C-alpha positions as CSV (number, residue, x, y, z in Angstrom):
1,M,-9.0,-18.5,-55.5
2,S,-5.9,-18.4,-53.4
3,D,-5.5,-19.3,-49.8
4,F,-3.4,-16.2,-49.0
5,R,-6.1,-14.1,-47.5
6,R,-5.1,-11.3,-45.2
7,P,-6.6,-11.1,-41.8
8,P,-8.9,-8.2,-41.3
9,P,-7.4,-5.2,-39.6
10,V,-7.9,-5.0,-35.8
11,L,-9.4,-1.7,-34.7
12,D,-8.5,-1.2,-31.1
13,M,-11.0,1.5,-30.0
14,T,-12.3,2.8,-26.7
15,P,-16.0,2.6,-25.9
16,E,-16.3,6.3,-26.7
17,G,-15.1,5.6,-30.3
18,E,-11.6,6.9,-30.1
19,F,-8.5,4.9,-31.2
20,R,-6.2,3.8,-28.4
21,E,-3.0,4.4,-30.4
22,P,-2.4,6.9,-33.2
23,P,-1.7,5.3,-36.6
24,K,1.9,5.0,-37.5
25,P,3.0,7.4,-40.1
26,S,4.3,6.0,-43.4
27,G,7.4,7.0,-45.3
28,L,5.3,9.2,-47.6
29,D,3.8,11.0,-44.6
30,A,7.3,11.9,-43.3
31,F,8.4,13.0,-46.8
32,L,5.3,15.2,-47.2
33,A,5.8,16.7,-43.8
34,R,9.4,17.7,-44.7
35,L,8.3,19.0,-48.1
36,G,5.6,21.1,-46.4
37,G,8.0,22.6,-44.0
38,A,10.4,23.5,-46.8
39,A,7.5,25.1,-48.7
40,V,6.5,27.2,-45.7
41,L,10.2,28.3,-45.3
42,I,10.5,29.3,-48.9
43,G,7.1,31.1,-48.8
44,A,8.3,33.1,-45.7
45,M,11.5,34.0,-47.5
46,A,9.6,35.1,-50.6
47,G,7.3,37.2,-48.5
48,G,10.2,38.9,-46.8
49,L,11.8,39.7,-50.2
50,I,8.5,41.1,-51.4
51,L,8.3,43.4,-48.4
52,A,11.9,44.6,-48.9
53,A,11.1,45.2,-52.6
54,L,8.0,47.2,-51.7
55,A,10.0,49.3,-49.2
56,I,12.6,50.1,-51.8
57,F,9.9,51.0,-54.3
58,F,8.2,53.4,-51.9
59,I,11.5,55.0,-50.9
60,G,12.1,55.5,-54.6
61,L,8.8,57.2,-55.0
62,L,9.3,59.4,-51.9
63,L,12.9,60.4,-52.7
64,P,11.9,63.0,-55.5
65,V,9.3,64.5,-53.2
66,L,11.9,64.8,-50.4
67,L,14.4,66.4,-52.8
68,G,11.7,68.8,-54.1
69,A,10.7,69.9,-50.6
70,V,14.4,70.5,-49.6
71,G,14.9,72.5,-52.8
72,V,11.8,74.7,-52.1
73,A,13.0,75.2,-48.5
74,A,16.5,76.2,-49.6
75,L,15.2,78.5,-52.3
76,S,12.9,80.2,-49.7
77,L,15.7,80.7,-47.2
78,W,18.0,82.0,-50.0
79,W,15.3,84.5,-51.2
80,R,14.7,85.8,-47.6
81,R,18.4,86.3,-47.1
82,R,18.7,88.1,-50.4
83,R,15.8,90.5,-49.5
84,L,17.4,91.3,-46.2
85,R,20.7,92.1,-47.9
86,K,18.9,94.4,-50.4
87,M,17.4,96.2,-47.3
88,G,20.9,96.7,-45.9
89,I,20.6,94.2,-43.2
90,E,23.3,91.6,-42.9
91,P,21.5,88.3,-42.1
92,G,23.0,86.3,-39.2
93,G,22.3,82.7,-38.6
94,I,19.1,81.4,-39.8
95,R,16.4,81.3,-37.1
96,I,13.2,79.4,-37.5
97,V,10.3,80.4,-35.4
98,V,7.5,77.9,-34.8
99,R,4.2,79.4,-33.9
100,R,1.5,77.3,-32.3
């Protein structure tokens, strides 16, 4: 047996059972804290990219619907103007009446 024994650690505690001083962080703790912060930042950036990609995807889905609705509206207005011309009425500006 060797004579190089370490003294037992001193636990400086209050009567309520709490430590008087917080433990000193080691180098590994500081490294893991930085690594965790970088991971949170990368995760937030990836989440933002996913939201942007979803927005572009849904815009891509809605664009044909929008173009179809505009096409139907233009065809409807063209057809009404054509009917008015056949009846001998020269259509003026397009008026849209909203009924409630």
